[in-house]
C-alpha atoms as an extended CHARMM CRD file, in Angstrom:
* protein
*
        81  EXT
         1         1  MET       CA             13.3050000000       44.3840000000       -9.5070000000  PROA      1               0.0000000000
         2         2  THR       CA             15.9560000000       46.4410000000       -7.8900000000  PROA      2               0.0000000000
         3         3  ALA       CA             17.1550000000       43.4590000000       -5.4770000000  PROA      3               0.0000000000
         4         4  SER       CA             18.0580000000       41.6640000000       -8.9630000000  PROA      4               0.0000000000
         5         5  GLN       CA             19.6790000000       44.4250000000      -10.8440000000  PROA      5               0.0000000000
         6         6  PRO       CA             22.8470000000       43.9770000000       -9.1980000000  PROA      6               0.0000000000
         7         7  ASN       CA             22.8430000000       40.1360000000       -9.7330000000  PROA      7               0.0000000000
         8         8  ARG       CA             22.2050000000       40.4850000000      -13.7730000000  PROA      8               0.0000000000
         9         9  HSD       CA             25.4570000000       43.5550000000      -14.0780000000  PROA      9               0.0000000000
        10        10  HSD       CA             27.4440000000       40.8150000000      -11.9130000000  PROA      10              0.0000000000
        11        11  ALA       CA             26.3610000000       38.1970000000      -13.7280000000  PROA      11              0.0000000000
        12        12  ALA       CA             27.1650000000       40.5940000000      -17.4900000000  PROA      12              0.0000000000
        13        13  ALA       CA             30.3130000000       41.2750000000      -16.0420000000  PROA      13              0.0000000000
        14        14  VAL       CA             31.4820000000       37.6540000000      -15.2050000000  PROA      14              0.0000000000
        15        15  TRP       CA             30.5770000000       36.6160000000      -18.5940000000  PROA      15              0.0000000000
        16        16  ARG       CA             32.3140000000       39.4770000000      -20.3640000000  PROA      16              0.0000000000
        17        17  ALA       CA             35.5270000000       38.3390000000      -18.3810000000  PROA      17              0.0000000000
        18        18  ALA       CA             35.0480000000       34.8570000000      -19.3570000000  PROA      18              0.0000000000
        19        19  ARG       CA             34.6540000000       35.4430000000      -23.3710000000  PROA      19              0.0000000000
        20        20  GLN       CA             37.5540000000       37.7420000000      -23.0580000000  PROA      20              0.0000000000
        21        21  VAL       CA             39.9150000000       35.1570000000      -20.9450000000  PROA      21              0.0000000000
        22        22  ALA       CA             38.8370000000       32.7950000000      -23.4820000000  PROA      22              0.0000000000
        23        23  ALA       CA             39.6240000000       34.8520000000      -26.5490000000  PROA      23              0.0000000000
        24        24  ALA       CA             43.5060000000       35.4670000000      -24.9730000000  PROA      24              0.0000000000
        25        25  LEU       CA             43.8930000000       32.0810000000      -24.3640000000  PROA      25              0.0000000000
        26        26  ARG       CA             42.8720000000       31.5480000000      -27.8480000000  PROA      26              0.0000000000
        27        27  ALA       CA             45.1250000000       34.3420000000      -28.9860000000  PROA      27              0.0000000000
        28        28  ILE       CA             47.9680000000       32.1910000000      -27.0970000000  PROA      28              0.0000000000
        29        29  HSD       CA             46.8820000000       28.4370000000      -28.1300000000  PROA      29              0.0000000000
        30        30  ASP       CA             47.4590000000       29.7590000000      -31.6710000000  PROA      30              0.0000000000
        31        31  GLU       CA             50.5060000000       31.7960000000      -31.5970000000  PROA      31              0.0000000000
        32        32  GLN       CA             52.2660000000       28.3230000000      -29.4840000000  PROA      32              0.0000000000
        33        33  VAL       CA             50.6840000000       26.5890000000      -32.8380000000  PROA      33              0.0000000000
        34        34  LEU       CA             52.1190000000       29.0090000000      -35.3710000000  PROA      34              0.0000000000
        35        35  MET       CA             56.0980000000       28.8690000000      -33.2840000000  PROA      35              0.0000000000
        36        36  TRP       CA             55.5950000000       25.0950000000      -33.2040000000  PROA      36              0.0000000000
        37        37  GLU       CA             54.9820000000       24.6600000000      -36.7560000000  PROA      37              0.0000000000
        38        38  LEU       CA             57.9240000000       27.1260000000      -37.7070000000  PROA      38              0.0000000000
        39        39  PHE       CA             60.1060000000       25.6140000000      -35.7360000000  PROA      39              0.0000000000
        40        40  CYS       CA             59.7260000000       21.9900000000      -37.2070000000  PROA      40              0.0000000000
        41        41  GLN       CA             59.7540000000       23.6800000000      -40.8190000000  PROA      41              0.0000000000
        42        42  SER       CA             63.2360000000       25.0080000000      -40.1480000000  PROA      42              0.0000000000
        43        43  SER       CA             64.8050000000       22.7540000000      -38.5320000000  PROA      43              0.0000000000
        44        44  ARG       CA             64.0510000000       19.8730000000      -41.3030000000  PROA      44              0.0000000000
        45        45  VAL       CA             66.7760000000       18.2440000000      -42.6030000000  PROA      45              0.0000000000
        46        46  ALA       CA             67.3750000000       17.5020000000      -46.2830000000  PROA      46              0.0000000000
        47        47  ILE       CA             66.4090000000       13.7590000000      -47.2580000000  PROA      47              0.0000000000
        48        48  GLU       CA             68.2650000000       12.1320000000      -49.7900000000  PROA      48              0.0000000000
        49        49  ARG       CA             65.1850000000       10.6790000000      -52.1800000000  PROA      49              0.0000000000
        50        50  THR       CA             66.0690000000        7.9650000000      -54.0680000000  PROA      50              0.0000000000
        51        51  GLY       CA             62.9420000000        8.4120000000      -56.6700000000  PROA      51              0.0000000000
        52        52  PRO       CA             62.6470000000       11.0600000000      -59.2890000000  PROA      52              0.0000000000
        53        53  LEU       CA             59.9350000000       12.5020000000      -57.5720000000  PROA      53              0.0000000000
        54        54  ALA       CA             59.7010000000       14.7710000000      -54.2920000000  PROA      54              0.0000000000
        55        55  TRP       CA             57.3920000000       17.1490000000      -52.8440000000  PROA      55              0.0000000000
        56        56  THR       CA             59.1030000000       20.2300000000      -51.6610000000  PROA      56              0.0000000000
        57        57  PRO       CA             57.7640000000       23.2370000000      -49.5480000000  PROA      57              0.0000000000
        58        58  SER       CA             57.2090000000       26.3330000000      -51.0220000000  PROA      58              0.0000000000
        59        59  LEU       CA             55.6130000000       29.7220000000      -50.3790000000  PROA      59              0.0000000000
        60        60  ASP       CA             52.4410000000       28.7380000000      -52.0350000000  PROA      60              0.0000000000
        61        61  GLY       CA             52.4630000000       25.0380000000      -50.0400000000  PROA      61              0.0000000000
        62        62  ARG       CA             53.8790000000       21.8770000000      -51.1400000000  PROA      62              0.0000000000
        63        63  ARG       CA             55.1170000000       21.3830000000      -54.8930000000  PROA      63              0.0000000000
        64        64  LEU       CA             56.0840000000       18.6270000000      -56.7570000000  PROA      64              0.0000000000
        65        65  THR       CA             59.5650000000       18.3680000000      -58.2610000000  PROA      65              0.0000000000
        66        66  GLY       CA             62.0240000000       16.3200000000      -59.3530000000  PROA      66              0.0000000000
        67        67  SER       CA             63.8360000000       14.8800000000      -62.3920000000  PROA      67              0.0000000000
        68        68  HSD       CA             60.3610000000       13.2830000000      -63.8580000000  PROA      68              0.0000000000
        69        69  LEU       CA             61.5440000000       14.7550000000      -67.6780000000  PROA      69              0.0000000000
        70        70  PRO       CA             64.1470000000       13.1480000000      -69.2600000000  PROA      70              0.0000000000
        71        71  VAL       CA             66.9900000000       15.7540000000      -69.8940000000  PROA      71              0.0000000000
        72        72  PRO       CA             67.3730000000       17.2780000000      -73.6840000000  PROA      72              0.0000000000
        73        73  GLY       CA             71.1840000000       15.7040000000      -73.5390000000  PROA      73              0.0000000000
        74        74  ASP       CA             70.5330000000       12.2630000000      -72.4220000000  PROA      74              0.0000000000
        75        75  VAL       CA             68.1040000000       11.7480000000      -75.3980000000  PROA      75              0.0000000000
        76        76  GLY       CA             69.2970000000        8.6840000000      -77.1160000000  PROA      76              0.0000000000
        77        77  THR       CA             70.0200000000        9.2360000000      -80.7160000000  PROA      77              0.0000000000
        78        78  GLY       CA             69.5320000000        5.6620000000      -81.3600000000  PROA      78              0.0000000000
        79        79  ASN       CA             73.2870000000        4.7780000000      -81.5650000000  PROA      79              0.0000000000
        80        80  THR       CA             73.1560000000        3.1990000000      -78.2840000000  PROA      80              0.0000000000
        81        81  PRO       CA             74.8530000000       -0.5320000000      -77.9090000000  PROA      81              0.0000000000
């Protein structure tokens, strides 16, 4: 059994190193994905929307905004021609 003992320690050390490398690569990948997402969000140009509703980004996620309700000053009084 003493001859196989160094092989087990070596195999365990190799697997431990492989797990650490995989974790480091996963962390680097996650950071790069976050960097590109933030870059794309920050370099967006406002688009003129012809419709009354639009999805706008907010801190809580995307939110529906727009002029879908009539403005109280524009309500017809019945005197329209």
